[in-house]
N, C-alpha and C positions, 0 to 999 in steps of 0.2 A: 504494500500500500504506500502510495506517495503521500507525504504530508506537506502542509504548507510551509513547514520548515525544512524541507529537502524536496347494527346491528344486523343487518341482514345483507348478505352478499348478493349482488345482482346476478341473476342467472345467466344473462348474456349481455354483451356490450351492444345493445341496440339503440336506435334513435329514441326509443321510448324512455330510456334512462335520462336522456337530455331534456325530456319534457318537464323536469322538476323546476325549471327556471321560468320566470315570467316572460311575456312576449316583449320583444324588442329587437330590431334588426341590427346586425353587425355592421359597423362602419368599415371603411377601407382599412386594410392592414396598416399598422404603424410600428415603427421601431420603438422599443421600450427604453433603450439607452442604458447607461451604466447605473441608473438609480434603481434597477430591478431588485426586489426583495421577495423572498418566499419563505413561508413557514410550513413545515412538514410534521404533522402529528402522527405518531406511531402509538396506537392505543393497544395496550396489552390486556385483552379481555379475560376476565375471571379473577383478577386480583393477584398481581405478581408479588410473591414473597420477596420483597426487596431487601429483607434482612440478610439474604444470601446472595444478593447481587454484588454488594460491596461490603467489606467487613473491616472495621478499624483493627489495626494490628499492634497498637501499643499494648503492653503487657496486661494492664488492668482491664481494658476493654475486651481483649481477646479471651482472657480467662473467664470473665463474666459471660461472654458470648458462648464459649464452649460448654460451660456448666449448665446454663439455662436452656440452650437449644437442644441439648440431648442428642437424639438420633438424627436431628437435622443439622447438627454442627458440622462444618466443613473442616477437614484436617488440612495440614500444610500441602499435601499432595493434591487436594481438591480445590486449591486456590492458586491464582497466578502468583508469580514472584511479587514481592512487596513493591508498591509504587509510593511515591511521596508527593504529598500535596504541596502547594506553594508555601504553606506554613510549616513544611518539613515534617508533617504528621504522616505516619505509615498507614497504608491501606492495602488491601488485596481484593481483587475481583474474583468471582467464581471462575474456576479454571476453564470453563467452557466459554468464557468471554475474553479471550486473549486479545482480540482486535480492539475491543473497547478499552481494555487496560492500556494497550499501546497508545491509543488516541488520548487517554488521560495523561500519560507521560509526555506525549508530544504537544499537549495543551490545545487539542482540538475538541476535547470533551470535558464538560463540567458536571458535577453531581450536585443536585439540590436535595438536601436532606429533610426528611420528615414533613412532607407536604400533604395537605389534605383539605377537605371541605370544612370550612369554619364560617360562622356568622361574625364572630369577633374573637380576639385572643381569649384563651381559655386555660385555666389551671386544673389540676386534678381535683382540688378541693371544690372549685366551682362546678366542675362536671358532676361530682358525686352528690353535691347538695342541690343540683339542678337550679343554680342561681342565675344562669345566663341561658339565652336561647341556643339550642343545639340544632345541627343539621337534621333534616327530615329523614327518619328511618335509617339511622346509622347501621352500618354493617350489612346493608341490603345491596345485592348486586345491582339491581335495576335502578334504585335510587341514587347510589353512589356513581354509577356510570353517567347518569343524567347530570348530576351535580358537577362532575368533572367537565362535562361538555357545555354546561350552561353557566357555571360559577354561581348559580343561585342555590344557596344552601337550604333555604326554607321555601316550601311551596313548589309549584310547577312553573316552568317557563316554556313558552312556545318557540323561543329563539335560543340559539347557542351563542357562546361568546365570540367565536369566529364569525358567525353570521352577523353579529352586531358590528364587528370589525369591517365586514364586507359592506354593511350599510353605510358606514362612514366613508369607505373608499369610493363607493358608488356616488354618494351625495356630493363628495368633493371632486368628482370626475378625475380621479387620479389616474385611472386606466384610460387609454385611448381606445376603448372598446367596451361594448356591453356584454362581452362574454363573461360568464360567472367568475367571481373572485374565488369561490370555494369549489374545489375539485376533488371528489372522493374516488379512490380506486378500490374501496372496500365496502361498497354498499351505501345505503342511505345513513346519514349521521346527523343527529340533532345539532352537533357542534357547529355545522355550517348554515343552519337555518336562520335567516334574518327576518326583520320586520318588513323590509322593502326589497330584499333580495332573496334568492333561493339558490341552493347548491346544485351542482351537476354531479351525477354519479355514473361512472362507466367501469367496466371490468377490463383489466390489463390484457392486451393482446388480441382483443376481439374486433370485429368489424363494427364501424359506427354507422354504416349505411342501412337504409331500408332493404329488407330482403325481398327477393322476387323480381328485381329489376336488373337489366343488363344493357349492353350497348346496342342491341338490335332495334330496328325501326319500330317494331310493334311494342317492344318494352318501353322505349322512350315516349311513344304516343300515350301509353297508359300512365306513365309518370307525369306527362304534361297535363293529362286529364285530371289526375289527382290534385296537382297544384292549382289547376283552375277551380276545382271544387272547393279547395281550402280557401281560395281568395274570394269566393262568391259570398256576398252578404246575404245570409239566410233570413235575417230578421229575428232569429231566435237567439236570445242572449247566451244561453247555456251552450248551444251548439256552436255559436260563433266563437265563444271563448275557447272551446275545445279545438276548433279549427285553427284559431290563431296560435294556440300552444303547439300543436303539431307542426304547423308551418314554420314556426320559429325554431322548433327542434330540428327539423330537416335542414334549415339554413345553418344552424350551429354545427350540426354534424358534418355538413359539407365544409364549413370553414375549418373545423378541427382536423378533418381528414387532409385538406389541402395544406394546412400548416405542418402537420406531421410528415407529409411527403417531402417537405423542404429540408427535413432534418437528415443528418448523416448517421450511419450506424456508430454506436459508441464503441470505443476500443476497450473500455472497462468491461471486464467479465463479471456478470452477475450470477450467483447461484440459481439453481432451478426451483428453489423453494418459493412458497406462496408470498412471503413478505418481500423477498428479493425481487420477485417479478413485479410486485406492486411498486416498489421503489424504482425499478427500471422504467416502468411506465411514467412515473413522476419525472424522472430525469429526462425522458424523451419530450415531455410536454414543456419542461423548463427550457430545453434546448431551442424550442420554437416559440418561446413566449413573445419575442419581438414581432413575429408574423401574426400573432393574435392580438397585438396591441396591448399587452399586459405589462404593467409595472409592478403590480402587487398580486400575489397569488397565495392561497392557503390550500394545502393538500392534506388528505386524510388516508392513512393506511392502518391496517390492524393485524394482530396476531392473537389467536385464541388459545385456550388450553391451560390457563393459569389458575383454574379453580382446583387447587391441589390439596384436597382434604386427606388424601392418602397417596403414598408413593411419590412424594414430592421430588426427592432427589433424582429419581429416574425420569420424571417429567422435565425437570430443568436440564438434564443432560441432553434432551432432545430439543427443547425450545430455545435454550440459550445460544447454542451454536447458530441456529437460524437467525436469531436477532443480531448477534455480533457480526456475523459475516455479511448480512444484508446491509447493516448500517455502514460497515467499512466500505463495501462496494459502492454504496450511494455517495459517501463522502468523496471517494476516489473519482467518481463520475463528475461531481461538481468541480473538482480540481481540473479534470480533463476539459470541462466546458468553460473553465475560467470564471466560475461564479461561486467558488467556495465561500468567499466573503459575503455573498448575497443570499445565501440559503442557510437556514437554521432548522435542524430536525430536533424534535423533543418527544419524550415519552409521556403518556398518561396511562392510568390503570384504575380499576374500580377502587382499590384500596390495597394496603399491604396485608400481611397475615400475622396471626399470633406468633409471638416470639417462642412461646412454649409449644412444643409439638403435640399432635394428637397421638393416640395410642396406635394409629395405623401409619405412622411415619409421614404424616402430613401436617397441615396447619389449618386453622379456622379463620373466618373473616375478621379483619381488624380495621385499621384506620390510617394513620399517617404512614407515608411511604417515601422512598428515595427515588428520584427521577434523573434522567440523563438529558443533557442538552449538548448538541453536536453542531459545529460549524466553524467556518473560518473567522467569523466575527466574535466567536465565543472566547471569553477569558477562561480558558480551560486549565486543567491540572489543579483545580481548586474545589473545595467543598463549600457550598453556599447554604446558609441555615445551620442547624445544629443537629447532630445525631442524638437520639434519646439516651437516657441513662439506662444501661442494661440491668435493670432491677425489677423483678416482678413485684407489683405493688409500690413501685418507686414513683418519683415525681412526674414521670411522663405516662404512667400506666392508667388506663381507665379503671382497671380492676386488678386482677392478680395473674393475668395470662400474657401480658405484654402486648396489649392493644394500644399502641402509642398515640397519645393526643398530639395532633399536629402542632408544630411550633412555627410553621410557615403555611400561609393560606394559598389555596388555588388562585385567589384573586391576585396575590402578589406575584406568583409564578407567571400567570397569564398576562398580567399588566406589564411585566418586564419584557416578555416576548412581543406584546402588542406595541409597546413603546418603541422598541427597535424597528418594528415593522412600519412605523410612521404615524401611530395614533398619538396626538399631542396629549400632554398631561391633563388639560382641561376636559378632554373627551373621555378619559379613562373611566370615570365613575359611571358613565352611561353604558359602558361595556361591562364593567365589573362593579355591580352595585354596592358590594360590601368593601370595596377597596379603601374607602376613607376610614373604615373602622380599624384599619391597620396603619393609620397615619400616612396612608398613600405611599408606603415605603416599598420601593422596588428592590430587587435582589442583587443587582450589580454584575451579573455574569456577562454583560456586554461592555463592562468598563464604564468610564465617564461618558 
């Protein structure tokens, strides 16, 4: 790898997927210039046990870790060689994450510790006394997945935080195009739903064109007839809206297909795994962003299988190589394209898992978790936020099983990403409603 220092998956990539966005014709293609920026969310569905993603290796922390984690504790041979943070503190990644450990050492990857859904800062005493409002339905997969995607800790939200970011980009006309800001290669995601904008979802590697048409005269005549019918004013509002949406989707599919045809095959080799192929598709779209007139884009990818109530070590031995190799290939592709400084990938997940194992060598649903941020603009090789105290019933535990109370909020994590993306400070509370509850404090992993 070259470094800068050397929920429902769509069944087919059809034009129907593109119908998620509102009607609006694409303008002429425009060059996006050097101001291009992209955020790439990698959602780890099921709740990644991040306690085993990265482990503090100072004597006191590792001894507490090994003692409490029991059957889930990773030995020296199950960890990468120790890496040191910018503060010279020792850490090790899971041995199946060697590429991520290397990126941490070369300062392309940062770790944000103990992040989770919060309404406002919360202590163990306040949690146990129910003195302050808590996120809705803690430890629930469905609710915590939605809260990570919306940043709304209480109640339901029809929009996601990236969708509200897209609303701002659209309102300010930052892109020279009406093509959707949010682009999912992992099915429909609430993260990208906006109040005034809608996401687009396609599957990697599939055709984007309507099926059943070819270049023959008869086929082209049928396609022309379809387009004429879609343009016909039926006088029926519902039918007209459906026609407009389909016509718009066909136009968008054609524009995207034409743009992708202008791209060159990437020299970077991606693994054949699901996540790697999603990220490969993202890299291909980034390559042709200028042909689509895009200066700002948000992408959504996902990897499932992290609900590890039993057999966790075996599951991680399969999942972690897929994650590590895919992220490394994607970063290498951004370097190949010359946009490593312009693209930031980051992880989200339902929650972390209990520090104390289950009797079946797994873990149960918990709360605060550690996350990864990767990119050329990232001030990597550092830990942002604070690791919990490895003590059952200790200051960061909700109870006695190691369900860590987050010390960093999703709002702070997302606001830091959105700020780099171009959302001004004055607009951040509209995207992250609880951000002011944390003194509007960003995390600094992009530097000053």
